[in-house]
KEKE-3310 file (N, C-alpha, C; in steps of 0.2 Angstrom, whole numbers, plus 5000, padded with zeros to 4 digits):
npx = (4949:4939:4943:4954:4947:4940:4950:4956:4946:4944:4957:4955:4945:4952:4958:4949:4936:4943:4946:4942:4949:4961:4963:4970:4985:4992:5005:5017:5023:5035:5041:5053:5059:5065:5077:5078:5071:5072:5067:5067:5068:5058:5045:5030:5034:5035:5040:5055:5057:5066:5071:5080:5087:5078:5063:5053:5040:5035:5030:5024:5030:5032:5039:5043:5047:5048:5044:5029:5021:5009:4991:4987:4983:4968:4958:4944:4945:4946:4958:4968:4978:4994:4999:5009:5011:5019:5024:5030:5035:5039:5045:5039:5031:5014:5003:5000:4996:5003:5005:4992:4985:4984:4981:4972:4958:4958:4950:4950:4946:4939:4938:4948:4964:4974:4988:4990:4981:4985:4998:4997:4989:4990:5001:5007:5000:5008:5017:5028:5026:5033:5027:5031:5023:5017:5008:4996:4992:4990:4984:4982:4976:4968:4974:4976:4969:4966:4977:4988:4993:4997:4989:4996:5007:5020:5019:5023:5019:5020:5015:5010:5004:4994:4983:4970:4952:4939:4929:4913:4899:4886:4870:4857:4839:4838:4849:4846:4838:4822:4810:4819:4822:4821:4834:4834:4838:4845:4851:4862:4865:4862:4846:4837:4826:4814:4801:4791:4782:4790:4791:4780:4783:4798:4815:4823:4836:4853:4859:4868:4870:4878:4877:4884:4899:4915:4932:4943:4955:4952:4942:4945:4942:4948:4949:4949:4938:4933:4917:4902:4885:4868:4855:4839:4824:4816:4802:4801:4798:4808:4826:4835:4848:4862:4876:4878:4876:4885:4901:4914:4920:4933:4929:4929:4928:4927:4920:4907:4889:4885:4881:4887:4900:4900:4897:4904:4918:4929:4922:4925:4934:4926:4914:4896:4884:4870:4862:4855:4850:4844:4837:4845:4858:4860:4854:4848:4835:4832:4833:4836:4836:4822:4819:4823:4816:4815:4811:4814:4820:4835:4840:4853:4862:4878:4892:4908:4922:4935:4950:4956)
npy = (5005:4997:4985:4983:4983:4971:4962:4964:4960:4947:4942:4944:4935:4924:4922:4919:4908:4896:4886:4873:4868:4867:4857:4845:4843:4833:4832:4826:4823:4817:4822:4834:4851:4860:4869:4887:4904:4921:4937:4953:4971:4985:4990:4994:4994:4984:4967:4958:4942:4927:4911:4897:4881:4865:4869:4865:4864:4858:4863:4878:4895:4911:4927:4943:4956:4969:4980:4987:5002:5004:5001:4985:4970:4961:4946:4946:4958:4969:4971:4983:4979:4976:4963:4949:4934:4920:4905:4891:4880:4881:4893:4905:4921:4921:4930:4947:4962:4974:4973:4974:4985:4991:4990:4977:4970:4961:4950:4945:4931:4914:4908:4913:4911:4900:4901:4915:4921:4917:4922:4936:4941:4950:4957:4973:4988:4994:4984:4972:4956:4940:4925:4908:4896:4880:4868:4864:4875:4884:4883:4869:4853:4856:4866:4880:4885:4897:4905:4897:4888:4872:4857:4854:4862:4872:4888:4905:4920:4937:4950:4966:4976:4989:4997:4997:4994:5005:5002:4993:5003:5010:5018:5028:5031:5044:5051:5056:5069:5077:5072:5065:5050:5036:5026:5009:4995:4979:4969:4978:4979:4987:4987:4993:5007:5017:5026:5033:5047:5056:5068:5067:5071:5069:5074:5086:5090:5086:5080:5079:5071:5070:5058:5050:5056:5053:5051:5049:5050:5062:5058:5058:5063:5054:5043:5025:5015:5007:5003:5001:5000:5005:5006:5014:5019:5034:5033:5020:5002:4992:4989:4993:4990:4984:4981:4976:4963:4956:4950:4962:4973:4982:4999:5010:5028:5035:5027:5028:5034:5052:5059:5053:5056:5069:5073:5065:5067:5074:5069:5060:5045:5033:5038:5039:5042:5050:5051:5060:5057:5064:5061:5068:5067:5054:5041:5047:5051:5039:5030:5015:4998:4989:4993:5007:5021:5034:5045:5044:5048:5043:5036:5034:5026:5027:5019:5024:5016:5014:5018:5011)
npz = (4919:4923:4920:4928:4941:4940:4939:4952:4960:4957:4962:4975:4978:4976:4988:4998:5004:5002:5011:5012:5001:5006:5015:5014:5008:5003:5008:5020:5037:5035:5024:5019:5020:5007:4996:4993:4996:4991:4996:4989:4991:4995:5007:5000:4987:4972:4976:4972:4969:4972:4968:4974:4970:4972:4977:4991:5003:5018:5030:5036:5036:5042:5040:5046:5036:5035:5048:5053:5060:5063:5068:5075:5066:5068:5070:5060:5055:5040:5028:5019:5006:4997:4987:4983:4974:4972:4963:4971:4965:4951:4952:4947:4945:4950:4953:4955:4964:4961:4948:4943:4945:4958:4976:4985:4994:5009:5019:5036:5040:5044:5032:5025:5015:5024:5026:5024:5032:5045:5046:5045:5056:5070:5066:5062:5054:5040:5039:5030:5026:5023:5017:5017:5011:5015:5004:5010:5017:5008:4993:4992:4988:4978:4971:4961:4947:4940:4943:4938:4948:4952:4959:4975:4974:4982:4989:4989:4997:4997:5008:5009:5022:5020:5026:5038:5037:5042:5056:5056:5052:5061:5065:5073:5072:5078:5074:5062:5052:5053:5041:5033:5024:5033:5039:5039:5049:5053:5065:5065:5052:5037:5029:5021:5017:5026:5021:5027:5032:5024:5011:4997:4985:4977:4980:4969:4967:4969:4984:4999:5015:5031:5041:5051:5057:5051:5056:5048:5034:5021:5006:4988:4971:4963:4971:4975:4982:4998:5001:5010:5004:5000:4989:4985:4977:4978:4989:4986:4989:4991:4990:4976:4974:4983:4995:5007:5011:5004:4998:5001:4988:4980:4974:4961:4962:4951:4942:4946:4947:4943:4954:4965:4962:4962:4976:4985:4986:4998:5009:5024:5029:5038:5039:5038:5025:5019:5003:4990:4974:4960:4943:4934:4939:4939:4931:4921:4909:4904:4914:4923:4919:4926:4938:4941:4936:4923:4929:4943:4958:4966:4982:4993:5006:5012:5018:5022:5022:5019:5009:4995)
capx = (4948:4934:4947:4958:4943:4938:4956:4957:4940:4946:4962:4952:4941:4957:4960:4943:4932:4947:4949:4941:4954:4968:4963:4975:4989:4996:5011:5017:5028:5041:5044:5058:5059:5071:5077:5077:5068:5074:5063:5071:5063:5055:5038:5026:5037:5034:5046:5059:5057:5071:5071:5086:5086:5071:5059:5048:5038:5030:5028:5023:5034:5031:5044:5042:5053:5047:5039:5025:5020:5001:4987:4988:4978:4965:4953:4938:4947:4948:4964:4970:4985:4997:5000:5013:5010:5024:5023:5037:5037:5042:5048:5037:5025:5007:4999:5003:4992:5007:5004:4985:4982:4984:4980:4966:4955:4959:4946:4953:4941:4940:4939:4954:4969:4977:4995:4990:4977:4989:5004:4996:4985:4995:5005:5005:4999:5014:5022:5029:5026:5034:5025:5032:5017:5016:5002:4990:4991:4989:4979:4980:4975:4964:4978:4972:4970:4966:4984:4993:4996:4994:4988:5002:5012:5021:5017:5026:5016:5022:5010:5011:4998:4993:4979:4964:4946:4935:4924:4906:4896:4879:4867:4850:4835:4838:4854:4844:4834:4815:4809:4823:4820:4824:4838:4832:4844:4843:4857:4866:4866:4857:4842:4832:4823:4807:4799:4785:4784:4794:4787:4778:4787:4805:4820:4825:4843:4857:4860:4872:4869:4882:4873:4889:4905:4921:4938:4949:4957:4946:4943:4946:4938:4952:4949:4946:4935:4929:4911:4895:4880:4861:4851:4832:4821:4812:4796:4801:4797:4813:4832:4837:4855:4866:4882:4879:4875:4889:4908:4916:4925:4935:4925:4932:4923:4926:4915:4900:4885:4888:4879:4892:4906:4900:4896:4908:4925:4930:4920:4930:4933:4922:4907:4890:4882:4864:4863:4849:4852:4839:4839:4850:4865:4859:4854:4845:4828:4831:4833:4841:4832:4815:4818:4824:4813:4819:4809:4815:4826:4838:4842:4858:4866:4885:4897:4914:4926:4943:4953:4960)
capy = (5005:4992:4979:4983:4981:4964:4958:4964:4956:4940:4941:4944:4929:4918:4922:4917:4902:4890:4882:4866:4865:4867:4853:4840:4844:4827:4832:4822:4825:4814:4826:4839:4857:4861:4875:4893:4909:4927:4942:4959:4976:4989:4991:4998:4993:4977:4963:4953:4935:4923:4904:4893:4874:4862:4872:4861:4865:4854:4867:4885:4899:4918:4931:4950:4959:4976:4980:4993:5005:5006:4997:4978:4967:4956:4942:4949:4964:4969:4975:4985:4976:4974:4956:4946:4927:4916:4898:4889:4874:4883:4900:4910:4925:4919:4936:4953:4968:4979:4973:4974:4992:4993:4986:4974:4969:4954:4949:4940:4926:4907:4906:4916:4906:4899:4904:4922:4923:4916:4926:4944:4942:4952:4961:4980:4991:4996:4979:4968:4949:4935:4918:4902:4892:4873:4867:4864:4882:4889:4881:4862:4848:4859:4870:4886:4885:4903:4908:4892:4884:4865:4854:4852:4867:4877:4895:4911:4926:4943:4954:4973:4978:4996:5000:4993:4997:5007:4997:4993:5009:5010:5024:5028:5036:5051:5054:5059:5075:5075:5072:5061:5043:5032:5020:5003:4991:4973:4967:4983:4979:4991:4983:4997:5014:5018:5033:5036:5054:5060:5071:5062:5073:5067:5080:5087:5092:5081:5082:5074:5073:5066:5055:5049:5060:5049:5055:5047:5055:5063:5054:5062:5061:5049:5037:5019:5015:5002:5006:4998:5005:5003:5011:5013:5025:5038:5030:5013:4997:4988:4992:4991:4987:4984:4976:4975:4956:4953:4952:4969:4974:4989:5003:5017:5033:5038:5023:5028:5040:5059:5061:5051:5059:5076:5074:5061:5069:5078:5065:5057:5038:5032:5042:5037:5047:5049:5054:5060:5058:5064:5058:5072:5065:5047:5037:5051:5050:5032:5026:5009:4992:4989:4996:5014:5024:5040:5050:5042:5050:5038:5038:5030:5026:5025:5019:5025:5012:5015:5020:5005)
capz = (4926:4925:4919:4934:4946:4939:4941:4959:4963:4956:4966:4982:4978:4977:4995:5002:5002:5000:5017:5011:4997:5009:5021:5014:5002:5002:5011:5026:5041:5033:5019:5021:5017:5003:4992:4997:4992:4994:4994:4989:4989:5001:5008:4995:4980:4970:4978:4968:4973:4968:4971:4972:4972:4972:4983:4993:5009:5022:5035:5034:5039:5041:5042:5045:5032:5037:5054:5053:5067:5064:5072:5074:5063:5072:5066:5059:5052:5033:5027:5012:5006:4991:4987:4977:4974:4968:4963:4973:4961:4945:4954:4943:4948:4949:4953:4959:4964:4958:4940:4942:4946:4965:4982:4986:5001:5012:5025:5040:5042:5044:5025:5021:5015:5031:5027:5024:5038:5052:5046:5046:5062:5075:5063:5062:5048:5038:5039:5025:5028:5018:5019:5014:5013:5012:5000:5014:5020:5002:4989:4994:4983:4973:4967:4958:4940:4938:4943:4936:4953:4952:4966:4979:4974:4988:4987:4993:4997:5000:5009:5012:5025:5019:5031:5040:5035:5048:5059:5053:5055:5063:5067:5076:5069:5081:5071:5056:5052:5051:5034:5029:5024:5039:5037:5042:5051:5057:5068:5063:5045:5033:5025:5017:5019:5027:5018:5031:5035:5020:5006:4992:4979:4978:4979:4962:4967:4972:4991:5004:5023:5035:5047:5056:5054:5052:5058:5044:5029:5016:4999:4983:4965:4960:4976:4974:4989:5001:5004:5010:5002:4998:4985:4984:4974:4983:4990:4984:4994:4992:4987:4969:4974:4990:4995:5014:5012:4999:4999:4999:4983:4978:4969:4959:4962:4944:4939:4949:4944:4944:4961:4969:4960:4965:4983:4990:4987:5004:5014:5028:5030:5044:5039:5035:5021:5015:4997:4986:4967:4955:4937:4930:4941:4940:4925:4916:4907:4902:4920:4922:4920:4928:4945:4941:4930:4921:4934:4950:4962:4970:4989:4995:5012:5010:5023:5019:5026:5018:5002:4993)
cpx = (4944:4938:4951:4953:4941:4944:4957:4952:4942:4952:4959:4948:4946:4959:4955:4940:4936:4949:4948:4946:4960:4968:4968:4979:4993:5003:5011:5023:5035:5045:5048:5057:5065:5071:5076:5074:5071:5069:5067:5066:5061:5048:5035:5028:5036:5040:5049:5060:5061:5071:5078:5085:5079:5067:5053:5046:5033:5027:5028:5027:5033:5037:5042:5048:5053:5042:5036:5024:5013:4998:4988:4982:4975:4960:4947:4939:4947:4953:4965:4977:4987:4999:5004:5012:5015:5023:5030:5039:5041:5046:5045:5031:5019:5002:5002:4998:4996:5006:4996:4981:4981:4982:4973:4964:4956:4955:4949:4948:4943:4941:4944:4960:4973:4984:4995:4987:4982:4995:5003:4992:4991:5000:5003:5004:5006:5020:5022:5030:5028:5031:5027:5027:5017:5009:4996:4988:4990:4983:4978:4980:4971:4968:4973:4973:4970:4973:4989:4996:4993:4993:4995:5008:5013:5020:5021:5022:5020:5017:5012:5005:4998:4989:4974:4958:4943:4931:4917:4903:4888:4876:4860:4846:4836:4844:4852:4839:4827:4814:4813:4821:4824:4828:4836:4837:4841:4850:4863:4868:4860:4853:4837:4831:4816:4805:4793:4787:4788:4789:4786:4782:4795:4809:4822:4832:4847:4860:4864:4871:4874:4879:4878:4896:4911:4927:4944:4950:4951:4948:4943:4942:4942:4952:4946:4944:4933:4923:4906:4890:4873:4858:4844:4829:4817:4805:4795:4800:4803:4820:4832:4844:4858:4871:4883:4879:4880:4897:4910:4922:4927:4930:4928:4927:4922:4921:4908:4896:4888:4886:4884:4898:4906:4900:4901:4915:4925:4927:4925:4929:4930:4915:4902:4886:4875:4864:4857:4852:4846:4842:4845:4857:4865:4860:4850:4838:4827:4830:4837:4836:4825:4814:4819:4821:4817:4816:4810:4821:4829:4840:4847:4860:4872:4889:4904:4919:4933:4944:4957:4966)
cpy = (4999:4985:4978:4980:4974:4960:4958:4960:4949:4938:4940:4937:4923:4917:4920:4911:4896:4885:4875:4863:4864:4862:4848:4841:4838:4827:4828:4824:4822:4818:4832:4845:4857:4867:4881:4898:4916:4933:4949:4965:4979:4989:4996:4997:4985:4973:4960:4947:4930:4916:4901:4886:4871:4864:4868:4864:4861:4857:4874:4890:4907:4922:4939:4953:4966:4977:4987:4996:5007:5001:4989:4975:4961:4952:4946:4956:4963:4973:4977:4983:4975:4967:4953:4938:4924:4908:4895:4883:4876:4890:4906:4914:4922:4925:4941:4959:4974:4979:4974:4980:4994:4988:4983:4973:4962:4954:4944:4936:4919:4905:4909:4910:4906:4903:4912:4925:4923:4920:4934:4945:4944:4956:4968:4983:4994:4990:4975:4961:4944:4928:4913:4897:4884:4872:4867:4870:4887:4886:4873:4858:4850:4863:4877:4887:4892:4907:4903:4889:4877:4863:4852:4857:4871:4884:4900:4917:4931:4948:4961:4975:4986:4999:4995:4997:4999:5002:4998:4999:5007:5016:5023:5032:5043:5054:5057:5065:5073:5076:5068:5054:5040:5026:5014:4998:4985:4970:4972:4983:4983:4986:4987:5004:5013:5025:5036:5043:5059:5063:5066:5064:5072:5074:5080:5089:5087:5084:5077:5076:5068:5064:5053:5052:5055:5054:5053:5052:5056:5059:5060:5059:5055:5042:5031:5017:5008:5004:5001:5003:5001:5008:5009:5019:5028:5035:5023:5008:4993:4991:4989:4988:4988:4980:4975:4967:4952:4954:4959:4969:4981:4993:5009:5022:5035:5033:5023:5034:5047:5061:5059:5055:5066:5077:5070:5064:5074:5074:5061:5049:5037:5035:5038:5042:5045:5054:5054:5061:5058:5061:5061:5070:5058:5044:5041:5049:5043:5028:5020:5003:4993:4992:5003:5017:5031:5046:5049:5045:5044:5040:5032:5031:5023:5025:5019:5021:5012:5017:5014:5007)
cpz = (4928:4924:4926:4940:4946:4941:4949:4963:4962:4961:4973:4983:4979:4984:5000:5000:5000:5005:5016:5006:5000:5015:5021:5007:5000:5005:5018:5030:5039:5028:5022:5017:5013:4999:4996:4993:4996:4991:4995:4988:4996:5001:5003:4988:4978:4972:4972:4972:4969:4972:4969:4974:4971:4978:4984:5001:5012:5028:5032:5038:5037:5043:5040:5042:5034:5043:5054:5060:5068:5068:5070:5071:5067:5067:5066:5055:5044:5032:5020:5011:4998:4992:4981:4979:4969:4969:4965:4968:4955:4946:4950:4947:4946:4949:4957:4958:4961:4950:4938:4944:4953:4970:4981:4993:5003:5019:5029:5043:5042:5037:5021:5021:5021:5031:5027:5031:5045:5052:5047:5053:5067:5073:5062:5055:5046:5037:5032:5027:5022:5021:5015:5016:5010:5009:5004:5017:5014:4998:4988:4987:4977:4968:4966:4951:4937:4938:4942:4942:4953:4959:4969:4978:4980:4985:4992:4992:5000:5001:5012:5015:5025:5024:5033:5038:5042:5050:5056:5056:5056:5065:5070:5072:5071:5078:5064:5057:5050:5044:5030:5029:5029:5037:5042:5043:5054:5059:5065:5056:5041:5029:5020:5020:5021:5025:5022:5034:5030:5015:5000:4986:4981:4977:4972:4962:4971:4979:4995:5011:5026:5041:5053:5053:5056:5054:5054:5039:5024:5009:4994:4977:4962:4965:4973:4981:4991:5004:5005:5008:5000:4995:4984:4981:4979:4983:4988:4990:4996:4988:4980:4969:4981:4990:5003:5015:5007:5001:4997:4994:4982:4973:4968:4959:4955:4940:4941:4945:4946:4951:4966:4968:4962:4972:4988:4991:4993:5010:5018:5029:5037:5044:5036:5032:5018:5009:4993:4979:4962:4948:4933:4932:4942:4933:4920:4914:4905:4908:4919:4924:4922:4934:4945:4935:4929:4925:4941:4952:4967:4977:4991:5002:5010:5016:5020:5024:5025:5010:5001:4988)
residu = (MET:ARG:ARG:VAL:LEU:VAL:LEU:LEU:GLY:THR:LEU:LEU:LEU:LEU:LEU:THR:GLY:LEU:SER:ALA:CYS:GLY:GLU:ASP:SER:GLY:SER:SER:SER:SER:GLU:LYS:ASP:SER:GLY:THR:VAL:THR:VAL:ALA:GLY:THR:PHE:GLY:ALA:GLU:PRO:LYS:VAL:THR:PHE:GLU:GLY:ASP:TYR:GLN:ARG:SER:THR:THR:LYS:ALA:THR:VAL:LEU:THR:GLU:GLY:LYS:GLY:GLU:ALA:VAL:ALA:THR:GLY:ASP:THR:VAL:VAL:ALA:ASN:LEU:TYR:ILE:ALA:ASN:GLY:PHE:ASN:GLY:GLU:GLN:ALA:ALA:SER:THR:TRP:ASP:GLU:GLY:GLY:ALA:THR:LEU:ILE:GLY:ILE:THR:ASP:SER:THR:VAL:PRO:GLY:ILE:ARG:ASP:ALA:ILE:VAL:GLY:GLN:SER:VAL:GLY:SER:ARG:VAL:GLN:VAL:GLU:ALA:ALA:PRO:LYS:ASP:ALA:PHE:GLY:ASP:GLY:GLY:ASN:GLU:GLY:ILE:ALA:ILE:ALA:PRO:GLY:ASP:PRO:VAL:VAL:PHE:VAL:VAL:ASP:ILE:VAL:SER:LYS:LEU:ALA:ASP:PRO:ILE:SER:SER:LYS:ALA:SER:ASP:GLN:LYS:PRO:GLY:GLN:PRO:LYS:ILE:VAL:GLN:LYS:ASP:ASP:GLN:VAL:THR:GLY:PHE:ASP:PHE:THR:GLY:THR:ALA:LYS:LYS:ALA:PRO:THR:THR:THR:GLN:ALA:PHE:THR:ILE:ILE:GLN:GLY:ASP:GLY:PRO:LYS:ILE:THR:LYS:ASN:SER:LYS:LEU:ALA:VAL:ARG:TYR:LEU:GLY:GLN:VAL:TRP:GLY:GLY:LYS:LYS:PRO:PHE:ASP:GLU:ASN:TYR:SER:LYS:ASP:LEU:GLN:PRO:LEU:ALA:LEU:ALA:ASP:THR:VAL:ALA:GLY:TRP:ARG:LYS:MET:LEU:PRO:GLY:MET:ARG:ILE:GLY:SER:ARG:VAL:LEU:LEU:TYR:VAL:PRO:PRO:ALA:ASP:GLY:TYR:GLY:ALA:LYS:GLY:LYS:GLY:LYS:ASP:ILE:LYS:GLY:THR:ASP:THR:MET:VAL:PHE:VAL:ILE:ASP:ILE:LEU:GLY:VAL:VAL)
# end
């Protein structure tokens, strides 16, 4: 499972932060499109992509192969998607989430690969979109060595839009019960806990409190999640871990500490959860690193945004 998560995380990074690489592909308006590509298969199943002729693209074209009936995708959204990438130069598969353990996350931002971003904005969840991308709208003059796409190669993307993540979650101090560590936020982003007014002795049992109740599907023990989280030891001054300020990566519930695995199944997407995890359901008597001692109870705020 850890290998799968690394592969999916790598694939996600391939789709972001590349706008500078795609500014100039070397293509000119005098070049002509040539060759054809055919995409066979149904939404949800790995596509079969077949090229004929010398495939070249100076312009980018998007085709909706399956029209979904869910919510429309907008700029700023993050979608759960299956993705197939083919190198138009040699007709070979470059990457596929179907081969790498499941869907990945695509954030629709200015730094997303232009060919994908422009093709799926406005499309509905449940859609399959074929993108025939000119190099400038794929990986440009930089290419992508990680998936064997050379500078200037045309690329075909097939994107299945599986779902959209829940909107970012925020809460107020009044949403919490007296005696609970207060969730500290800045500009609606969680930055830590304030333990003023809490008991000096940390809880010794694993507990979960729903701060905001979501209305999405329930997660299961086998779920791979999109979550925002922050962890701090009881009474601590600063977090030992958080991902509110980082790129969102899929997280398998099976790879988390026992406290998460025990308490999160059954929680609904769209929920904000406060979680107390004593050593027995955390890292045990050895603790972890210099920040978590073997006697520390960990406190987490977890925003459940989706299942990947």
